[in-house]
PLY file of the C-alpha trace (Angstrom):
ply
format ascii 1.0
element vertex 80
property float x
property float y
property float z
element edge 79
property int vertex1
property int vertex2
end_header
66.50 -22.81 214.04
67.61 -26.22 214.41
69.34 -28.07 217.12
71.65 -30.90 216.66
74.04 -32.99 218.84
77.26 -34.60 217.70
79.48 -36.78 219.83
83.30 -36.20 219.15
85.82 -38.98 220.37
89.31 -37.54 220.86
92.84 -39.45 220.26
92.61 -40.28 224.16
89.33 -42.02 224.07
87.44 -38.74 225.75
84.17 -37.82 224.50
82.77 -34.41 223.98
79.40 -33.89 223.05
78.77 -30.65 221.07
75.36 -29.13 221.08
75.09 -27.26 217.51
72.57 -24.63 216.77
71.98 -23.58 213.09
69.58 -20.63 212.63
68.77 -19.39 209.00
71.90 -20.11 207.00
73.36 -23.34 206.35
77.17 -21.56 206.17
76.95 -20.69 209.75
76.10 -22.27 213.11
77.01 -22.03 216.89
78.41 -25.06 218.99
78.86 -25.61 222.50
81.18 -28.30 223.84
79.53 -30.54 226.66
77.01 -27.53 227.18
80.15 -24.82 227.81
80.80 -21.76 226.09
79.11 -20.82 222.70
81.35 -20.76 219.92
80.52 -19.74 216.25
81.58 -21.35 212.93
81.19 -19.97 209.41
81.99 -21.92 205.75
84.33 -19.44 204.10
85.64 -20.29 200.82
84.65 -24.19 201.35
86.40 -24.22 204.67
84.75 -24.22 208.27
86.59 -21.28 210.16
85.57 -20.15 213.98
84.62 -16.84 214.34
84.44 -16.52 218.28
84.54 -18.45 221.46
87.23 -20.44 223.00
89.96 -21.75 220.78
88.71 -25.26 218.96
91.13 -27.44 217.46
91.12 -27.49 213.60
90.31 -31.34 213.48
87.06 -30.80 215.65
85.91 -27.74 213.85
86.17 -29.63 210.44
84.28 -32.82 211.97
81.61 -30.37 213.09
81.53 -28.75 209.83
81.60 -32.21 208.07
78.83 -33.40 210.01
76.66 -30.05 209.21
77.67 -30.57 205.50
76.29 -34.15 205.56
73.17 -33.19 207.60
72.14 -30.54 204.96
72.85 -33.09 201.85
70.63 -35.65 203.65
67.96 -32.89 204.16
67.98 -32.29 200.56
67.92 -35.66 199.34
64.98 -36.14 201.54
63.31 -33.29 199.97
63.48 -34.61 196.40
0 1
1 2
2 3
3 4
4 5
5 6
6 7
7 8
8 9
9 10
10 11
11 12
12 13
13 14
14 15
15 16
16 17
17 18
18 19
19 20
20 21
21 22
22 23
23 24
24 25
25 26
26 27
27 28
28 29
29 30
30 31
31 32
32 33
33 34
34 35
35 36
36 37
37 38
38 39
39 40
40 41
41 42
42 43
43 44
44 45
45 46
46 47
47 48
48 49
49 50
50 51
51 52
52 53
53 54
54 55
55 56
56 57
57 58
58 59
59 60
60 61
61 62
62 63
63 64
64 65
65 66
66 67
67 68
68 69
69 70
70 71
71 72
72 73
73 74
74 75
75 76
76 77
77 78
78 79
């Protein structure tokens, strides 16, 4: 299990900090906006989709998924 944090600034300048929890798979993670309701996202056909939880805007979901993708690439580069 790995826990990360990602801060997103919306178009109005408001900051939302997402706690991201990844368990065994790189293609699925849970996330909580500002410590709120747990949501789940999964990569399907190369795109991140939300599986459960309160509706999250597609822009934010892709930001979180992109953050996770970059995190995995950095981990793999560090292990070579």
